[in-house]
C-alpha positions as CSV (number, residue, x, y, z in Angstrom):
1,F,-3.7,191.4,126.2
2,M,-0.4,189.7,126.2
3,T,1.2,191.6,129.2
4,G,0.3,188.7,131.6
5,C,2.2,186.3,129.5
6,L,5.3,188.6,129.3
7,K,5.8,188.7,133.0
8,I,7.3,185.3,133.2
9,P,10.7,185.3,135.0
10,G,13.7,183.5,133.7
11,R,15.9,183.5,130.6
12,N,12.9,182.9,128.3
13,S,11.1,186.2,129.1
14,A,13.0,188.2,126.5
15,F,12.3,185.5,123.9
16,L,8.6,185.5,124.8
17,T,8.5,189.3,124.5
18,F,10.1,189.0,121.0
19,L,7.6,186.2,120.2
20,A,4.6,188.2,121.2
21,M,5.8,191.3,119.2
22,S,6.5,189.1,116.2
23,L,3.0,187.5,116.5
24,A,1.3,191.0,116.6
25,I,3.2,192.2,113.5
26,Y,2.5,188.8,111.8
27,V,-1.3,189.2,112.4
28,L,-1.2,192.7,110.9
29,V,0.7,191.4,107.9
30,C,-1.9,188.6,107.5
31,F,-4.7,191.1,107.3
32,V,-2.9,193.0,104.5
33,D,-1.2,190.2,102.6
34,I,-2.2,186.6,102.8
35,E,0.5,185.5,100.3
36,S,3.4,186.7,102.4
37,C,1.6,185.5,105.4
38,L,1.8,181.9,104.2
39,K,5.5,182.4,103.3
40,T,6.1,183.6,106.8
41,I,4.5,180.5,108.3
42,R,7.0,178.3,106.5
43,F,9.9,180.6,107.5
44,F,8.7,180.5,111.1
45,F,8.4,176.7,111.3
46,S,11.9,176.4,109.9
47,I,13.2,178.7,112.7
48,L,11.3,176.6,115.3
49,L,13.0,173.4,114.0
50,V,16.4,175.0,114.2
51,L,15.7,176.2,117.8
52,Q,14.5,172.7,118.8
53,N,17.7,171.2,117.3
54,L,19.8,173.7,119.4
55,D,18.0,172.8,122.6
56,S,18.4,169.0,122.3
């Protein structure tokens, strides 16, 4: 269901592919373990903040 989103040209396509795969794995983890799911959310947001700082 994410193949349409992954066909975006440009330098971000690899990153989007990685993001989609991470999201799929993350959803599976959430079904199994809510506790580690919440930890991953905090970890993910800290990564996003770092990426935003690199861009600006």
